[in-house]
C-alpha positions in Angstrom: 280.6 186.7 184.4 280.7 182.9 184.8 282.1 181.7 188.1 284.7 178.9 188.2 284.2 175.7 190.2 286.7 177.0 192.7 284.8 180.2 193.3 281.5 178.4 193.6 283.0 175.8 196.0 284.5 178.7 198.0 281.1 180.3 198.3 279.5 177.1 199.4 282.2 176.7 202.0 281.7 180.2 203.3 278.0 179.4 203.8 278.9 176.1 205.5 281.1 177.9 208.0 278.1 179.8 209.3 275.9 176.7 209.6 274.1 176.3 212.9 271.8 173.3 212.1 273.2 170.9 214.7 273.4 172.8 218.0 275.6 170.1 219.8 278.1 170.2 217.0 278.1 174.0 216.8 278.7 174.2 220.6 281.6 171.8 220.5 283.4 172.7 217.3 286.4 175.0 216.9 285.5 175.5 213.3 283.7 174.0 210.3 285.8 171.7 208.1 284.1 171.9 204.7 286.7 170.0 202.7 289.9 170.7 200.8 291.4 170.1 197.4 291.0 170.5 193.7 287.6 171.9 192.7 287.9 170.1 189.4 289.1 166.8 190.8 288.6 163.5 189.0 288.6 161.7 192.4 286.8 162.7 195.6 287.4 161.0 198.9 284.6 161.2 201.5 285.2 160.2 205.1 283.0 160.3 208.2 283.6 163.5 210.1 286.5 165.8 211.2 288.6 164.6 214.2 290.4 166.7 216.8 293.3 167.8 214.5 291.0 168.6 211.6 288.7 170.7 213.9 291.8 172.7 215.0 293.3 173.1 211.5 290.1 173.3 209.5 291.4 170.8 206.9 290.2 167.2 206.5 292.5 164.2 207.1 295.5 166.0 208.8 295.7 163.8 211.9 297.0 160.2 212.1 294.4 158.8 209.7 295.4 161.6 207.3 299.0 160.6 207.5 298.0 157.1 206.4 295.8 158.5 203.6 298.7 160.7 202.4 301.1 157.7 202.5 298.6 155.6 200.5 298.0 158.4 198.0 301.8 158.8 197.6 302.3 155.0 197.1 299.6 155.1 194.5 301.1 158.1 192.7 298.1 160.3 193.3 299.0 163.8 194.5 296.8 165.0 197.3 296.5 168.4 195.5 294.8 166.6 192.6 291.9 165.2 194.6 289.2 166.7 196.8 288.9 165.3 200.3 285.8 165.9 202.5 283.6 164.3 205.0 279.9 163.4 205.5 279.8 165.8 208.5 281.5 169.1 208.3 281.8 169.5 212.1 283.6 167.3 214.7 281.2 165.3 216.8 282.0 165.5 220.6 284.6 162.9 221.6 284.7 161.7 218.0 281.5 159.8 218.5 279.7 158.4 215.5 277.6 160.9 213.5 273.9 160.9 214.4 271.2 160.4 211.7 269.9 163.9 212.0 273.4 165.3 211.7 274.0 163.3 208.5 270.6 164.5 207.2 271.5 168.2 208.0 274.9 167.9 206.2 273.8 165.8 203.3 272.8 168.8 201.1 276.3 170.3 201.5 278.0 167.0 200.5 275.7 166.7 197.5 276.4 170.3 196.5 280.1 169.6 196.7 279.7 166.5 194.5 277.5 168.5 192.0 280.1 171.3 191.8 283.2 169.1 191.5 281.7 166.4 189.3 284.3 163.8 190.1 284.7 160.8 187.9 285.1 158.6 191.0 284.1 159.0 194.6 286.0 156.9 197.1 283.9 156.4 200.2 286.1 155.9 203.3 284.5 153.6 205.8 280.9 152.8 206.6 279.3 156.2 207.3 280.1 157.6 203.9 279.2 154.3 202.2 275.9 154.2 203.9 275.2 158.0 203.3 276.1 158.0 199.6 275.4 154.6 198.3 273.1 152.3 200.5 272.3 152.2 204.2 272.3 148.4 204.2 275.8 147.9 202.8 278.8 147.3 204.9 282.4 148.3 204.0 283.6 144.7 204.8 281.5 143.3 202.0 281.9 145.9 199.3 285.3 147.5 199.7 287.5 147.5 196.6 284.6 147.1 194.2 283.2 149.7 191.8 279.5 150.6 192.4 277.7 152.8 189.9 274.7 154.6 191.1 272.8 157.3 189.2 275.7 157.6 186.8 278.3 158.1 189.5 281.1 155.6 190.1 281.8 154.9 193.7 284.8 152.9 195.1 284.3 152.0 198.8 287.6 151.7 200.8 288.2 151.1 204.5 288.7 154.3 206.4 292.4 154.9 207.1 291.6 155.1 210.8 290.7 151.3 210.7 294.5 150.7 210.3 295.1 152.8 213.5 292.7 150.6 215.5 293.9 147.3 214.0 297.2 147.1 212.1 295.8 144.0 210.2 293.4 146.4 208.4 296.4 148.0 206.6 296.7 145.0 204.2 293.2 145.4 202.7 293.6 149.1 202.8 296.8 148.9 200.7 295.1 146.3 198.4 292.2 148.7 197.8 294.6 151.5 196.9 296.3 149.2 194.5 292.9 148.4 192.9 292.2 152.1 192.8 295.5 152.7 191.0 294.6 150.1 188.3 291.1 151.5 188.0 292.4 155.1 187.4 294.8 153.8 184.7 291.7 152.5 182.9 289.7 155.8 183.3 
């Protein structure tokens, strides 16, 4: 019997929930936040790591940054249920600190497995950590946001992380502009 993408993704997520590779993250997490959404999504959003709300609920982007992401998806006409949303790290770093290199390395295979199972037509990297992890360590979001980058046959679309608008309201303008570009890009796909 062939398994569906959803079943395979569910099996991967079950394995992820027992991961103990990063002892500091294991000791501080409430639960693993593997990702959520459509297992056959055309669009995948990849952020940095779960925050406090995500750690409690086990779902990515449910806090304040998630509200901004939901609003932007709604304005763009993209139902959240149609996409897959995940993060580079699957566990919340203590005090929401930046992910450490070894933590990113430990989680990388899970992220790549998700991408291989879902096979999205487009991956939207949200912020620098996912941009640097999935595309190129030397790139910065300020220079490449809103531009399509094709790498190994995969199309990427870097976007500012929604949390950037929480820290500085001026970042909401380029964030909205990127989602408008995304909308136009999707109409061509």
